[in-house]
N, C-alpha and C positions, 0 to 999 in steps of 0.2 A: 914304575913310571906312571904318571898321571895321564889318563886318556882325556881327549877332548870331550868325550861323552860324559865323563865324571864331572868335568868343569861345567859343562852345559846343564847337567842335572842340578848342581849347586846354584848356578845362576838362575834357573827356573824357580827353585825354592825361594831364593831371596827376592825375586821379583813379585812373588805372590804373598810374601810375609811382611808384616809391619816390622821394620828394623828400628830398634830403639836408638836414641842418640848416644847413650852410655850403657855399658854392661861390664860386669865383673866375671871373669872366667877363672877357673882353677883356684878360686878363693884368694888369688893374689894379683892377678893381672886385670887392670881396668882399662878398657878401651873407651875413649872419650868422644870419638867421632866414628861410631860404628858404620854408618852408611858409607862414609869415605873409605874406611878400611876395607869393607866388603867389595865395593865396586873397583877400587884401585887394584886390589890384589887379584880379583877375577880377571881384570883387563891384562895385568902382567902375566898371569898364568896362561891366558889365551894367546897372547902374542909371543910367548916363550922368553919374556924378559927375565923371568925367574926359572932357574933350572936346578937340577940336582937336589941337594939338601935344602937349599933356600926355598925351592918350590914345594918340597915335601912338607916343610915346617909351616909355610903359609897355607897350604891346602889343609893340613891338619887343624890349624887354627880356625879356618872356615868351617870345617866339619864340627869342631867343638862348639862353635858359635851356633851352627844349625841345631845341634843337639840341645843346647841351652834354650834356644828360642822355642823349640818344640815342647820342651818340658814346661816352660813358662806359659805357653798357650794352651796347655791341657788342663 
């Protein structure tokens, strides 16, 4: 289960990070409106609109995005 603390940590990271408009993850998935993806999914995770497997998948996508942004900024 994803805790509110984990969601808030991700939200804090994205608030202090420059989010690109487009990014490619996993060599195959291209997100074309990354800011919208980030903020909409964080909002849905916070208000429990996403639950179970759907929440886990979106949370993992956000973690992968965080990892990619950290690697790009190093």
